[in-house]
Biopython code that builds the backbone (N, CA, C, O; Angstrom):
import numpy as np
from Bio.PDB.StructureBuilder import StructureBuilder

atoms = [
    (1, "MET", "N", (120.406, 85.008, 117.852)),
    (1, "MET", "CA", (119.148, 85.736, 117.837)),
    (1, "MET", "C", (119.435, 87.222, 118.044)),
    (1, "MET", "O", (120.172, 87.603, 118.954)),
    (2, "SER", "N", (118.851, 88.043, 117.197)),
    (2, "SER", "CA", (119.074, 89.479, 117.301)),
    (2, "SER", "C", (118.102, 90.105, 118.298)),
    (2, "SER", "O", (117.018, 89.583, 118.557)),
    (3, "LEU", "N", (118.524, 91.227, 118.839)),
    (3, "LEU", "CA", (117.684, 91.970, 119.769)),
    (3, "LEU", "C", (116.511, 92.632, 119.049)),
    (3, "LEU", "O", (115.399, 92.703, 119.571)),
    (4, "PHE", "N", (116.788, 93.112, 117.844)),
    (4, "PHE", "CA", (115.760, 93.771, 117.036)),
    (4, "PHE", "C", (115.754, 93.176, 115.637)),
    (4, "PHE", "O", (116.769, 92.668, 115.160)),
    (5, "ASP", "N", (114.608, 93.244, 114.991)),
    (5, "ASP", "CA", (114.462, 92.812, 113.608)),
    (5, "ASP", "C", (113.943, 93.975, 112.789)),
    (5, "ASP", "O", (113.189, 94.809, 113.290)),
    (6, "ILE", "N", (114.348, 94.032, 111.528)),
    (6, "ILE", "CA", (113.832, 95.015, 110.586)),
    (6, "ILE", "C", (112.956, 94.254, 109.604)),
    (6, "ILE", "O", (113.421, 93.384, 108.867)),
    (7, "VAL", "N", (111.669, 94.606, 109.614)),
    (7, "VAL", "CA", (110.684, 93.867, 108.819)),
    (7, "VAL", "C", (109.753, 94.858, 108.121)),
    (7, "VAL", "O", (109.574, 95.979, 108.597)),
    (8, "PRO", "N", (109.162, 94.455, 107.002)),
    (8, "PRO", "CA", (108.123, 95.309, 106.404)),
    (8, "PRO", "C", (106.984, 95.485, 107.411)),
    (8, "PRO", "O", (106.592, 94.537, 108.092)),
    (9, "LEU", "N", (106.465, 96.696, 107.495)),
    (9, "LEU", "CA", (105.340, 96.970, 108.385)),
    (9, "LEU", "C", (104.090, 96.330, 107.801)),
    (9, "LEU", "O", (103.626, 96.725, 106.731)),
    (10, "ALA", "N", (103.552, 95.352, 108.496)),
    (10, "ALA", "CA", (102.338, 94.667, 108.040)),
    (10, "ALA", "C", (101.148, 95.613, 108.148)),
    (10, "ALA", "O", (101.105, 96.481, 109.020)),
    (11, "SER", "N", (100.186, 95.433, 107.254)),
    (11, "SER", "CA", (99.020, 96.318, 107.238)),
    (11, "SER", "C", (98.247, 96.273, 108.557)),
    (11, "SER", "O", (97.622, 97.264, 108.935)),
    (12, "ASP", "N", (98.281, 95.143, 109.261)),
    (12, "ASP", "CA", (97.568, 95.059, 110.538)),
    (12, "ASP", "C", (98.345, 95.688, 111.693)),
    (12, "ASP", "O", (97.872, 95.677, 112.829)),
    (13, "ARG", "N", (99.542, 96.240, 111.417)),
    (13, "ARG", "CA", (100.357, 96.891, 112.448)),
    (13, "ARG", "C", (100.479, 98.404, 112.232)),
    (13, "ARG", "O", (101.150, 99.092, 113.002)),
    (14, "VAL", "N", (99.834, 98.914, 111.191)),
    (14, "VAL", "CA", (99.927, 100.346, 110.870)),
    (14, "VAL", "C", (99.429, 101.201, 112.031)),
    (14, "VAL", "O", (100.074, 102.187, 112.387)),
    (15, "ASP", "N", (98.303, 100.845, 112.623)),
    (15, "ASP", "CA", (97.773, 101.629, 113.748)),
    (15, "ASP", "C", (98.712, 101.573, 114.955)),
    (15, "ASP", "O", (98.850, 102.563, 115.674)),
    (16, "ALA", "N", (99.354, 100.433, 115.181)),
    (16, "ALA", "CA", (100.278, 100.298, 116.313)),
    (16, "ALA", "C", (101.499, 101.194, 116.155)),
    (16, "ALA", "O", (102.129, 101.560, 117.148)),
    (17, "ALA", "N", (101.839, 101.549, 114.929)),
    (17, "ALA", "CA", (103.000, 102.401, 114.671)),
    (17, "ALA", "C", (102.676, 103.884, 114.795)),
    (17, "ALA", "O", (103.583, 104.716, 114.785)),
    (18, "PHE", "N", (101.415, 104.221, 114.910)),
    (18, "PHE", "CA", (100.994, 105.629, 114.890)),
    (18, "PHE", "C", (101.636, 106.460, 116.006)),
    (18, "PHE", "O", (101.953, 107.628, 115.780)),
    (19, "ALA", "N", (101.831, 105.907, 117.175)),
    (19, "ALA", "CA", (102.431, 106.672, 118.279)),
    (19, "ALA", "C", (103.829, 107.165, 117.914)),
    (19, "ALA", "O", (104.192, 108.291, 118.254)),
    (20, "LEU", "N", (104.611, 106.344, 117.233)),
    (20, "LEU", "CA", (105.950, 106.773, 116.809)),
    (20, "LEU", "C", (105.868, 107.876, 115.757)),
    (20, "LEU", "O", (106.650, 108.826, 115.786)),
    (21, "VAL", "N", (104.940, 107.751, 114.849)),
    (21, "VAL", "CA", (104.767, 108.769, 113.815)),
    (21, "VAL", "C", (104.418, 110.110, 114.449)),
    (21, "VAL", "O", (104.926, 111.150, 114.030)),
    (22, "ARG", "N", (103.564, 110.086, 115.447)),
    (22, "ARG", "CA", (103.159, 111.328, 116.126)),
    (22, "ARG", "C", (104.325, 112.022, 116.837)),
    (22, "ARG", "O", (104.286, 113.232, 117.060)),
    (23, "MET", "N", (105.348, 111.264, 117.188)),
    (23, "MET", "CA", (106.509, 111.865, 117.853)),
    (23, "MET", "C", (107.262, 112.805, 116.910)),
    (23, "MET", "O", (107.816, 113.810, 117.357)),
    (24, "VAL", "N", (107.289, 112.492, 115.611)),
    (24, "VAL", "CA", (107.996, 113.346, 114.663)),
    (24, "VAL", "C", (107.051, 114.211, 113.831)),
    (24, "VAL", "O", (107.479, 115.188, 113.218)),
    (25, "ALA", "N", (105.785, 113.857, 113.810)),
    (25, "ALA", "CA", (104.796, 114.627, 113.050)),
    (25, "ALA", "C", (103.532, 114.764, 113.889)),
    (25, "ALA", "O", (102.520, 114.128, 113.596)),
    (26, "PRO", "N", (103.584, 115.601, 114.944)),
    (26, "PRO", "CA", (102.456, 115.687, 115.880)),
    (26, "PRO", "C", (101.159, 116.196, 115.270)),
    (26, "PRO", "O", (100.091, 115.996, 115.849)),
    (27, "ASP", "N", (101.227, 116.848, 114.118)),
    (27, "ASP", "CA", (100.009, 117.355, 113.491)),
    (27, "ASP", "C", (99.338, 116.321, 112.577)),
    (27, "ASP", "O", (98.295, 116.598, 111.984)),
    (28, "THR", "N", (99.933, 115.141, 112.465)),
    (28, "THR", "CA", (99.372, 114.077, 111.628)),
    (28, "THR", "C", (98.284, 113.328, 112.380)),
    (28, "THR", "O", (98.448, 112.987, 113.551)),
    (29, "ASN", "N", (97.179, 113.077, 111.703)),
    (29, "ASN", "CA", (96.122, 112.282, 112.332)),
    (29, "ASN", "C", (96.195, 110.840, 111.830)),
    (29, "ASN", "O", (96.935, 110.538, 110.894)),
    (30, "LEU", "N", (95.434, 109.969, 112.450)),
    (30, "LEU", "CA", (95.488, 108.548, 112.125)),
    (30, "LEU", "C", (95.083, 108.271, 110.678)),
    (30, "LEU", "O", (95.691, 107.429, 110.018)),
    (31, "ALA", "N", (94.079, 108.959, 110.187)),
    (31, "ALA", "CA", (93.640, 108.750, 108.802)),
    (31, "ALA", "C", (94.746, 109.114, 107.810)),
    (31, "ALA", "O", (94.962, 108.401, 106.830)),
    (32, "ARG", "N", (95.437, 110.207, 108.062)),
    (32, "ARG", "CA", (96.524, 110.631, 107.171)),
    (32, "ARG", "C", (97.671, 109.620, 107.210)),
    (32, "ARG", "O", (98.246, 109.296, 106.170)),
    (33, "TRP", "N", (98.010, 109.116, 108.413)),
    (33, "TRP", "CA", (99.066, 108.118, 108.538)),
    (33, "TRP", "C", (98.684, 106.832, 107.801)),
    (33, "TRP", "O", (99.511, 106.253, 107.097)),
    (34, "ARG", "N", (97.448, 106.388, 107.959)),
    (34, "ARG", "CA", (96.996, 105.174, 107.255)),
    (34, "ARG", "C", (97.124, 105.351, 105.741)),
    (34, "ARG", "O", (97.596, 104.455, 105.041)),
    (35, "ALA", "N", (96.702, 106.512, 105.247)),
    (35, "ALA", "CA", (96.773, 106.779, 103.807)),
    (35, "ALA", "C", (98.230, 106.804, 103.332)),
    (35, "ALA", "O", (98.547, 106.268, 102.269)),
    (36, "PHE", "N", (99.109, 107.423, 104.116)),
    (36, "PHE", "CA", (100.533, 107.477, 103.769)),
    (36, "PHE", "C", (101.128, 106.075, 103.723)),
    (36, "PHE", "O", (101.817, 105.727, 102.764)),
    (37, "ALA", "N", (100.869, 105.265, 104.751)),
    (37, "ALA", "CA", (101.410, 103.902, 104.809)),
    (37, "ALA", "C", (100.897, 103.061, 103.642)),
    (37, "ALA", "O", (101.647, 102.270, 103.070)),
    (38, "LYS", "N", (99.631, 103.228, 103.290)),
    (38, "LYS", "CA", (99.056, 102.477, 102.175)),
    (38, "LYS", "C", (99.693, 102.911, 100.858)),
    (38, "LYS", "O", (100.015, 102.070, 100.018)),
    (39, "LEU", "N", (99.876, 104.208, 100.674)),
    (39, "LEU", "CA", (100.490, 104.734, 99.456)),
    (39, "LEU", "C", (101.921, 104.229, 99.310)),
    (39, "LEU", "O", (102.319, 103.784, 98.234)),
    (40, "ARG", "N", (102.696, 104.297, 100.395)),
    (40, "ARG", "CA", (104.084, 103.855, 100.339)),
    (40, "ARG", "C", (104.219, 102.356, 100.143)),
    (40, "ARG", "O", (105.216, 101.895, 99.587)),
    (41, "SER", "N", (103.250, 101.598, 100.582)),
    (41, "SER", "CA", (103.341, 100.145, 100.483)),
    (41, "SER", "C", (102.992, 99.626, 99.091)),
    (41, "SER", "O", (103.173, 98.442, 98.805)),
    (42, "GLY", "N", (102.502, 100.488, 98.245)),
    (42, "GLY", "CA", (102.191, 100.073, 96.885)),
    (42, "GLY", "C", (103.315, 100.463, 95.944)),
    (42, "GLY", "O", (103.917, 101.525, 96.099)),
    (43, "GLY", "N", (103.596, 99.628, 94.990)),
    (43, "GLY", "CA", (104.581, 99.985, 93.972)),
    (43, "GLY", "C", (106.014, 99.841, 94.419)),
    (43, "GLY", "O", (106.415, 98.789, 94.918)),
    (44, "MET", "N", (106.792, 100.903, 94.239)),
    (44, "MET", "CA", (108.238, 100.853, 94.434)),
    (44, "MET", "C", (108.669, 101.445, 95.773)),
    (44, "MET", "O", (109.606, 102.242, 95.826)),
    (45, "GLY", "N", (108.002, 101.066, 96.835)),
    (45, "GLY", "CA", (108.361, 101.578, 98.150)),
    (45, "GLY", "C", (107.757, 100.730, 99.236)),
    (45, "GLY", "O", (107.239, 99.641, 98.991)),
    (46, "GLY", "N", (107.834, 101.255, 100.455)),
    (46, "GLY", "CA", (107.271, 100.531, 101.580)),
    (46, "GLY", "C", (107.578, 101.226, 102.890)),
    (46, "GLY", "O", (108.149, 102.316, 102.914)),
    (47, "VAL", "N", (107.194, 100.586, 103.967)),
    (47, "VAL", "CA", (107.488, 101.061, 105.320)),
    (47, "VAL", "C", (108.138, 99.899, 106.053)),
    (47, "VAL", "O", (107.597, 98.793, 106.086)),
    (48, "LEU", "N", (109.301, 100.155, 106.639)),
    (48, "LEU", "CA", (110.010, 99.163, 107.433)),
    (48, "LEU", "C", (109.818, 99.473, 108.904)),
    (48, "LEU", "O", (109.762, 100.638, 109.298)),
    (49, "ALA", "N", (109.719, 98.438, 109.712)),
    (49, "ALA", "CA", (109.572, 98.595, 111.159)),
    (49, "ALA", "C", (110.744, 97.916, 111.853)),
    (49, "ALA", "O", (111.182, 96.841, 111.442)),
    (50, "VAL", "N", (111.243, 98.543, 112.898)),
    (50, "VAL", "CA", (112.224, 97.919, 113.788)),
    (50, "VAL", "C", (111.422, 97.368, 114.957)),
    (50, "VAL", "O", (110.797, 98.122, 115.703)),
    (51, "THR", "N", (111.444, 96.043, 115.112)),
    (51, "THR", "CA", (110.624, 95.402, 116.136)),
    (51, "THR", "C", (111.482, 94.596, 117.097)),
    (51, "THR", "O", (112.565, 94.125, 116.751)),
    (52, "ALA", "N", (110.971, 94.450, 118.310)),
    (52, "ALA", "CA", (111.610, 93.608, 119.324)),
    (52, "ALA", "C", (110.918, 92.248, 119.316)),
    (52, "ALA", "O", (109.944, 92.044, 118.591)),
    (53, "GLY", "N", (111.420, 91.330, 120.115)),
    (53, "GLY", "CA", (110.874, 89.989, 120.176)),
    (53, "GLY", "C", (109.411, 89.928, 120.540)),
    (53, "GLY", "O", (108.718, 88.992, 120.143)),
    (54, "ASP", "N", (108.920, 90.908, 121.290)),
    (54, "ASP", "CA", (107.507, 90.935, 121.677)),
    (54, "ASP", "C", (106.628, 91.630, 120.635)),
    (54, "ASP", "O", (105.457, 91.906, 120.898)),
    (55, "ARG", "N", (107.185, 91.914, 119.454)),
    (55, "ARG", "CA", (106.511, 92.576, 118.339)),
    (55, "ARG", "C", (106.290, 94.070, 118.555)),
    (55, "ARG", "O", (105.644, 94.714, 117.729)),
    (56, "SER", "N", (106.807, 94.636, 119.641)),
    (56, "SER", "CA", (106.671, 96.082, 119.839)),
    (56, "SER", "C", (107.521, 96.801, 118.798)),
    (56, "SER", "O", (108.599, 96.340, 118.424)),
    (57, "ILE", "N", (107.013, 97.937, 118.341)),
    (57, "ILE", "CA", (107.669, 98.704, 117.285)),
    (57, "ILE", "C", (108.523, 99.793, 117.922)),
    (57, "ILE", "O", (108.033, 100.590, 118.723)),
    (58, "HIS", "N", (109.812, 99.821, 117.559)),
    (58, "HIS", "CA", (110.753, 100.774, 118.135)),
    (58, "HIS", "C", (111.260, 101.801, 117.136)),
    (58, "HIS", "O", (111.921, 102.763, 117.527)),
    (59, "GLY", "N", (110.968, 101.618, 115.864)),
    (59, "GLY", "CA", (111.394, 102.569, 114.850)),
    (59, "GLY", "C", (110.714, 102.279, 113.526)),
    (59, "GLY", "O", (110.218, 101.177, 113.293)),
    (60, "LEU", "N", (110.698, 103.281, 112.667)),
    (60, "LEU", "CA", (110.062, 103.160, 111.352)),
    (60, "LEU", "C", (110.888, 103.906, 110.312)),
    (60, "LEU", "O", (111.533, 104.908, 110.618)),
    (61, "ALA", "N", (110.861, 103.412, 109.098)),
    (61, "ALA", "CA", (111.452, 104.116, 107.967)),
    (61, "ALA", "C", (110.577, 103.862, 106.750)),
    (61, "ALA", "O", (110.308, 102.713, 106.399)),
    (62, "ALA", "N", (110.142, 104.921, 106.117)),
    (62, "ALA", "CA", (109.394, 104.808, 104.873)),
    (62, "ALA", "C", (110.382, 105.049, 103.737)),
    (62, "ALA", "O", (111.277, 105.885, 103.858)),
    (63, "TYR", "N", (110.224, 104.320, 102.637)),
    (63, "TYR", "CA", (111.153, 104.467, 101.526)),
    (63, "TYR", "C", (110.416, 104.357, 100.196)),
    (63, "TYR", "O", (109.320, 103.804, 100.109)),
    (64, "ARG", "N", (111.054, 104.901, 99.168)),
    (64, "ARG", "CA", (110.537, 104.758, 97.806)),
    (64, "ARG", "C", (111.685, 104.969, 96.823)),
    (64, "ARG", "O", (112.596, 105.759, 97.070)),
    (65, "LEU", "N", (111.625, 104.263, 95.727)),
    (65, "LEU", "CA", (112.563, 104.501, 94.640)),
    (65, "LEU", "C", (112.090, 105.723, 93.882)),
    (65, "LEU", "O", (110.895, 105.892, 93.637)),
    (66, "ASP", "N", (113.028, 106.569, 93.514)),
    (66, "ASP", "CA", (112.685, 107.824, 92.846)),
    (66, "ASP", "C", (113.728, 108.091, 91.773)),
    (66, "ASP", "O", (114.688, 107.334, 91.633)),
    (67, "ALA", "N", (113.546, 109.150, 91.025)),
    (67, "ALA", "CA", (114.506, 109.567, 90.009)),
    (67, "ALA", "C", (115.002, 110.960, 90.337)),
    (67, "ALA", "O", (114.229, 111.821, 90.755)),
    (68, "ASP", "N", (116.277, 111.178, 90.149)),
    (68, "ASP", "CA", (116.901, 112.468, 90.391)),
    (68, "ASP", "C", (117.616, 112.879, 89.108)),
    (68, "ASP", "O", (118.314, 112.065, 88.503)),
    (69, "VAL", "N", (117.455, 114.115, 88.690)),
    (69, "VAL", "CA", (118.030, 114.571, 87.426)),
    (69, "VAL", "C", (119.557, 114.467, 87.440)),
    (69, "VAL", "O", (120.155, 114.237, 86.390)),
    (70, "ARG", "N", (120.191, 114.627, 88.574)),
    (70, "ARG", "CA", (121.653, 114.565, 88.663)),
    (70, "ARG", "C", (122.186, 113.177, 88.939)),
    (70, "ARG", "O", (123.288, 112.846, 88.503)),
    (71, "HIS", "N", (121.426, 112.347, 89.659)),
    (71, "HIS", "CA", (121.953, 111.074, 90.140)),
    (71, "HIS", "C", (121.253, 109.844, 89.575)),
    (71, "HIS", "O", (121.658, 108.721, 89.876)),
    (72, "GLY", "N", (120.233, 110.023, 88.781)),
    (72, "GLY", "CA", (119.495, 108.876, 88.253)),
    (72, "GLY", "C", (118.572, 108.298, 89.314)),
    (72, "GLY", "O", (117.900, 109.043, 90.027)),
    (73, "ARG", "N", (118.533, 106.962, 89.424)),
    (73, "ARG", "CA", (117.669, 106.317, 90.416)),
    (73, "ARG", "C", (118.239, 106.509, 91.811)),
    (73, "ARG", "O", (119.430, 106.306, 92.047)),
    (74, "VAL", "N", (117.368, 106.904, 92.728)),
    (74, "VAL", "CA", (117.772, 107.129, 94.122)),
    (74, "VAL", "C", (116.744, 106.480, 95.049)),
    (74, "VAL", "O", (115.604, 106.222, 94.662)),
    (75, "LEU", "N", (117.173, 106.229, 96.259)),
    (75, "LEU", "CA", (116.282, 105.707, 97.299)),
    (75, "LEU", "C", (116.009, 106.840, 98.275)),
    (75, "LEU", "O", (116.929, 107.332, 98.927)),
    (76, "ARG", "N", (114.766, 107.253, 98.379)),
    (76, "ARG", "CA", (114.366, 108.311, 99.304)),
    (76, "ARG", "C", (113.801, 107.671, 100.572)),
    (76, "ARG", "O", (113.037, 106.708, 100.497)),
    (77, "THR", "N", (114.173, 108.200, 101.721)),
    (77, "THR", "CA", (113.682, 107.644, 102.980)),
    (77, "THR", "C", (113.174, 108.738, 103.904)),
    (77, "THR", "O", (113.643, 109.876, 103.861)),
    (78, "ASP", "N", (112.226, 108.382, 104.723)),
    (78, "ASP", "CA", (111.728, 109.218, 105.821)),
    (78, "ASP", "C", (111.836, 108.371, 107.072)),
    (78, "ASP", "O", (111.287, 107.270, 107.130)),
    (79, "LEU", "N", (112.539, 108.874, 108.072)),
    (79, "LEU", "CA", (112.696, 108.136, 109.320)),
    (79, "LEU", "C", (111.710, 108.636, 110.352)),
    (79, "LEU", "O", (111.483, 109.840, 110.476)),
    (80, "PHE", "N", (111.119, 107.705, 111.099)),
    (80, "PHE", "CA", (110.185, 108.053, 112.158)),
    (80, "PHE", "C", (110.720, 107.498, 113.466)),
    (80, "PHE", "O", (110.094, 107.670, 114.512)),
]
sb = StructureBuilder()
sb.init_structure("model")
sb.init_model(0)
sb.init_chain("A")
sb.init_seg("    ")
for serial, (resi, resn, name, xyz) in enumerate(atoms, 1):
    if name == "N":
        sb.init_residue(resn, " ", resi, " ")
    sb.init_atom(name, np.array(xyz, "f"), 0.0, 1.0, " ", f" {name:<3s}", serial, name[0])
structure = sb.get_structure()
């Protein structure tokens, strides 16, 4: 059994992750975070959560597949 799990952030856990987001983006409000999480969760991206056994969230990473003129397909990430 692992100490932490990396799982897709469920839509019902987006608000619970807001405190971590505010640590790196203090000017972000809850509505903006919800919109960002919803946008990233559609299509070719998502938000991953690092969770403990009690479901508490200890880290976040948002990702999306993108295109780069020099490198072709790339994976872009934002860590929270």
